[in-house]
C-alpha positions as CSV (number, residue, x, y, z in Angstrom):
1,M,209.9,-182.8,48.1
2,Y,210.5,-179.8,46.0
3,G,214.0,-178.9,45.3
4,E,216.8,-178.0,42.6
5,I,219.3,-179.9,41.3
6,V,222.4,-178.2,41.7
7,S,225.5,-180.4,40.6
8,A,226.3,-183.0,38.0
9,E,226.2,-185.4,40.6
10,G,222.6,-185.4,41.5
11,L,222.9,-182.8,44.8
12,I,219.9,-181.7,45.3
13,F,218.7,-178.6,47.7
14,T,215.5,-178.9,49.6
15,N,213.8,-177.4,52.4
16,H,214.9,-178.7,55.9
17,H,211.1,-179.2,56.8
18,C,210.9,-181.1,53.5
19,G,213.8,-183.2,54.6
20,Y,212.5,-183.2,58.4
21,G,211.0,-186.6,58.4
22,S,214.1,-188.5,56.7
23,I,216.6,-186.2,58.8
24,A,214.6,-187.9,62.0
25,A,214.4,-190.9,60.6
26,A,218.2,-191.0,60.1
27,S,218.7,-190.0,63.8
28,T,219.0,-191.7,67.1
29,V,219.4,-190.4,70.4
30,D,223.1,-190.8,70.5
31,H,223.4,-189.4,66.8
32,N,221.0,-186.8,66.6
33,Y,221.2,-185.1,63.6
34,L,218.0,-183.5,63.7
35,R,219.0,-181.8,66.8
36,D,222.7,-181.4,66.3
37,G,223.1,-181.2,61.9
38,F,224.9,-183.1,59.9
39,Y,227.2,-183.3,57.0
40,A,228.8,-186.1,54.9
41,K,232.4,-186.0,54.7
42,N,232.6,-188.0,51.6
43,K,229.6,-189.9,49.7
44,A,230.3,-193.3,51.9
45,E,228.9,-191.3,54.7
46,E,225.6,-190.1,53.1
47,I,222.5,-191.6,54.5
48,K,220.2,-194.1,53.3
49,T,216.4,-192.4,53.3
50,A,212.8,-193.5,52.3
51,L,212.5,-190.2,50.0
52,T,211.6,-190.1,46.7
53,V,212.4,-187.6,43.6
54,Q,210.3,-187.3,40.7
55,F,210.9,-185.3,37.4
56,L,208.2,-184.0,35.5
57,L,208.8,-185.1,32.0
58,R,205.5,-184.0,30.3
59,I,202.2,-182.5,30.8
60,E,199.4,-183.8,29.0
61,D,196.0,-181.8,28.9
62,V,193.3,-184.6,29.0
63,T,190.3,-182.3,29.8
64,K,188.2,-183.4,26.7
65,E,188.7,-187.2,27.5
66,V,187.6,-186.8,31.0
67,T,184.6,-184.1,30.2
68,T,183.2,-186.4,27.9
69,A,183.3,-189.5,29.8
70,L,181.7,-187.4,32.5
71,G,178.8,-186.0,30.2
72,K,175.8,-184.2,32.0
73,L,176.4,-186.3,35.3
74,S,176.0,-184.3,38.6
75,G,176.3,-185.0,42.1
76,M,178.0,-188.0,43.8
77,E,177.5,-189.8,40.1
78,R,179.6,-187.0,38.6
79,A,182.6,-187.9,41.5
80,A,182.5,-191.2,41.3
81,K,182.7,-191.3,37.4
82,Q,185.6,-188.6,37.6
83,Q,187.3,-190.9,39.7
84,E,187.1,-194.0,37.9
85,V,187.9,-191.8,34.8
86,I,191.1,-190.3,36.3
87,A,192.3,-193.6,37.6
88,A,192.3,-195.0,34.1
89,I,194.2,-192.2,32.4
90,N,196.7,-192.6,35.2
91,K,197.0,-196.4,34.8
92,R,197.6,-196.1,30.7
93,L,200.1,-193.6,30.9
94,S,202.1,-194.8,33.9
95,D,204.3,-197.5,33.8
96,A,205.8,-199.0,36.8
97,D,208.5,-201.3,35.1
98,N,210.3,-197.9,34.3
99,S,209.7,-195.9,37.4
100,I,207.1,-193.8,35.7
101,E,204.0,-192.4,37.3
102,C,200.8,-190.3,35.9
103,R,199.0,-188.3,38.3
104,V,195.8,-186.4,36.8
105,S,194.8,-182.9,38.4
106,P,191.9,-181.3,38.6
107,M,192.3,-177.7,37.7
108,F,190.1,-174.8,38.3
109,K,187.5,-176.4,40.0
110,G,187.1,-179.5,37.6
111,N,187.1,-176.7,34.6
112,Q,190.5,-178.5,33.3
113,Y,192.3,-181.6,33.7
114,L,196.1,-181.8,33.2
115,A,198.2,-185.0,33.7
116,F,201.5,-184.9,35.0
117,V,203.6,-187.5,34.2
118,Y,207.0,-188.4,36.4
119,E,210.1,-190.4,36.5
120,I,210.5,-191.2,40.1
121,Y,214.1,-192.1,41.4
122,K,214.0,-194.2,45.0
123,D,217.4,-194.0,46.0
124,I,217.9,-190.9,48.1
125,R,220.7,-189.8,50.2
126,L,220.9,-187.4,53.0
127,V,224.0,-185.6,52.2
128,G,223.5,-182.6,55.1
129,T,221.5,-180.2,57.6
130,P,221.9,-177.6,60.0
131,P,220.8,-178.2,63.4
132,E,217.1,-178.0,63.7
133,S,217.7,-174.6,65.8
134,V,218.9,-173.1,62.4
135,G,216.8,-175.3,60.2
136,K,213.5,-174.6,62.2
137,F,214.3,-171.2,63.9
138,G,211.8,-169.4,65.1
139,G,209.4,-172.6,64.9
140,D,205.7,-172.4,64.6
141,T,205.8,-168.7,65.8
142,D,207.3,-167.6,62.6
143,N,205.9,-170.2,60.2
144,W,203.6,-168.9,57.5
145,E,205.0,-165.3,58.7
146,W,207.1,-162.8,56.6
147,P,209.9,-162.0,57.1
148,R,211.4,-165.2,58.3
149,H,214.9,-166.1,59.5
150,T,215.3,-169.8,59.3
151,G,218.0,-171.7,57.3
152,D,215.3,-173.6,56.0
153,Y,217.5,-176.1,54.1
154,S,218.7,-180.0,53.7
155,I,220.8,-181.3,51.1
156,F,220.4,-184.8,49.7
157,R,221.6,-186.6,46.7
158,V,220.1,-188.5,44.2
159,Y,221.2,-192.3,42.8
160,A,220.8,-194.2,39.8
161,N,221.9,-197.3,38.6
162,K,224.9,-197.5,35.9
163,D,222.5,-196.6,33.2
164,N,221.5,-193.3,35.0
165,K,218.0,-195.2,35.5
166,P,215.8,-195.0,38.8
167,A,216.5,-197.8,41.1
168,T,216.3,-198.7,44.7
169,Y,219.1,-198.5,46.8
170,D,221.9,-200.6,46.0
171,A,225.4,-200.2,47.1
172,A,226.4,-200.1,43.4
173,N,224.4,-197.2,42.4
174,V,226.1,-194.1,41.3
175,P,225.1,-190.4,41.5
176,L,222.5,-189.0,39.1
177,K,224.0,-187.5,35.9
178,P,221.1,-184.8,35.2
179,K,219.9,-183.5,32.2
180,W,220.5,-180.0,33.3
181,F,221.2,-178.2,37.1
182,L,221.5,-174.9,38.5
183,P,224.8,-173.6,39.1
184,V,225.7,-172.6,42.6
185,S,227.3,-169.0,43.0
186,L,229.4,-167.7,45.8
187,K,229.4,-164.1,45.1
188,G,226.1,-163.5,46.8
189,V,223.7,-160.7,45.7
190,K,223.4,-157.4,45.5
191,E,220.4,-154.9,45.4
192,N,218.5,-155.1,41.9
193,D,219.9,-158.4,41.0
194,F,217.4,-160.8,39.0
195,A,215.5,-163.1,41.0
196,M,213.1,-165.8,40.3
197,I,210.4,-167.8,41.9
198,W,209.2,-170.9,40.2
199,G,205.8,-171.7,41.3
200,Y,204.5,-175.5,40.7
201,P,200.8,-175.6,39.8
202,G,199.2,-176.7,43.0
203,G,195.4,-176.3,44.3
204,T,193.7,-173.2,45.1
205,N,190.4,-171.8,46.4
206,R,190.8,-168.2,45.4
207,Y,187.6,-168.4,43.6
208,E,185.8,-169.6,46.6
209,S,182.0,-168.6,46.5
210,S,180.9,-166.1,49.9
211,Y,179.5,-169.8,51.4
212,G,182.6,-171.7,51.2
213,I,184.6,-168.5,53.2
214,K,181.8,-168.7,55.7
215,L,182.0,-172.3,56.2
216,A,185.6,-172.3,56.4
217,T,185.8,-168.9,59.2
218,D,182.9,-170.4,61.0
219,V,183.1,-174.1,60.8
220,N,186.1,-175.9,59.1
221,N,189.2,-174.0,60.1
222,P,188.0,-173.8,63.8
223,T,187.5,-177.5,64.1
224,L,190.6,-178.2,62.4
225,V,192.9,-176.3,64.9
226,K,191.1,-177.6,67.7
227,L,191.6,-181.0,66.9
228,R,195.3,-180.1,66.1
229,D,195.5,-178.4,69.6
230,M,194.1,-181.5,71.3
231,R,197.0,-183.7,69.3
232,L,199.8,-181.6,69.8
233,K,199.2,-181.8,73.7
234,Y,199.0,-185.0,74.2
235,M,202.2,-185.6,72.0
236,F,204.1,-183.0,73.3
237,E,203.7,-184.6,77.0
238,E,205.0,-187.8,75.6
239,M,208.0,-186.4,73.9
240,K,209.0,-184.3,76.9
241,K,209.4,-187.5,78.6
242,D,211.6,-189.4,76.5
243,P,214.4,-188.5,73.7
244,A,213.3,-191.3,71.8
245,T,209.8,-191.1,71.6
246,K,210.7,-187.4,70.8
247,L,212.4,-188.4,67.8
248,K,209.9,-191.0,66.8
249,L,207.1,-188.1,66.9
250,A,208.7,-184.9,65.7
251,S,208.1,-185.3,61.8
252,S,204.6,-186.1,62.9
253,Y,204.5,-183.2,65.4
254,A,206.1,-180.9,63.0
255,G,203.3,-181.5,60.1
256,I,200.7,-181.1,62.3
257,A,201.6,-177.9,63.7
258,N,202.4,-176.8,60.4
259,Y,199.0,-176.6,59.4
260,W,197.6,-175.6,62.8
261,K,199.1,-172.6,62.2
262,F,198.0,-172.7,58.6
263,F,194.5,-173.1,59.2
264,D,194.8,-170.6,62.4
265,G,196.4,-168.0,60.5
266,E,193.8,-168.4,57.3
267,T,190.9,-167.8,59.5
268,K,192.6,-164.5,60.8
269,Q,193.4,-162.9,57.3
270,L,189.9,-164.0,56.1
271,L,188.5,-162.3,58.7
272,K,191.0,-159.3,58.9
273,Y,190.4,-158.3,55.1
274,D,186.6,-158.8,55.5
275,I,186.7,-161.4,52.3
276,Y,183.4,-162.8,53.1
277,G,182.1,-159.0,52.3
278,Q,184.0,-158.8,49.2
279,K,182.8,-162.3,47.8
280,R,179.3,-161.0,48.7
281,A,179.9,-157.8,46.9
282,A,181.4,-159.5,43.6
283,E,178.2,-161.8,43.9
284,D,175.6,-159.3,44.2
285,K,177.2,-157.9,40.8
286,F,177.0,-161.1,39.2
287,N,173.8,-161.6,40.1
288,A,172.6,-158.4,38.9
289,W,174.4,-159.2,35.4
290,A,172.6,-162.7,35.5
291,K,169.1,-161.0,36.0
292,G,167.2,-162.3,32.8
293,K,169.8,-165.0,31.8
294,P,168.1,-168.4,32.9
295,E,171.3,-170.1,32.8
296,Y,173.2,-167.9,35.5
297,Q,170.6,-166.0,37.1
298,N,169.5,-168.6,39.9
299,L,173.2,-170.1,40.4
300,F,173.9,-168.8,44.0
301,C,170.4,-169.1,44.9
302,R,170.9,-172.7,44.5
303,L,174.3,-172.6,45.8
304,G,173.0,-171.3,49.1
305,K,170.3,-174.0,49.3
306,S,172.7,-176.9,49.0
307,L,174.7,-176.0,51.8
């Protein structure tokens, strides 16, 4: 889950959809917090969840170590070796006894490798959530759209042992004392107030070739949408029959629907803005520049033949 610590007692704000599975798991037919919402009146009423919260401790650039090990390998051999090297680094920089976990991520299509080292807290409790009619207002019709009008939030609390370290659930655990937290203002905002969006490193295909765009719009995305159409149809039929089944399937259904909308919308936007044509134009300019440069002049020719 992604979120912000907002109090000296480990309170964390995140999206309703990030807490969706835990809210559904805490619900029953008689106490349907997903449908009706929930707010703990005190810490004793906070509900145990299976969520974890990870705090980033540091980032290490391990590009040289990985690329040296890969050497001039290519194809399946390179992929297998990369997996092996990354697993070794993850193991070296992790410490399960102290809840430290490392995950190496390839960046820029394997041109850089960063090791993200986290401290993971496992005792996370549900504090509050709006009813689904607020937290998922607009459903997947509004999902991935702008502007949106959903109250997409839920509230949890991070618990730790008496030494403020990660621990599994225990009634004796106490709220986390964070190093820092974001104070919440009740004054509201006015025009021209400062606002900041913190983007966390993630994967991107913005450097995809025209071949990749064509593959996405003609093959991959339509196939993924059709598969999800089928899964959603049959899940929905079962969910209509029984409230208990609806609760059990709610989180899976929401996740599948989320990416149904994503892949469907991505295809529409790629076609609307002729991203394929834009990529081809950029590649034509590159090919013109690359003429007479053996290292570059056949890159797109070889890429096309490999597909």
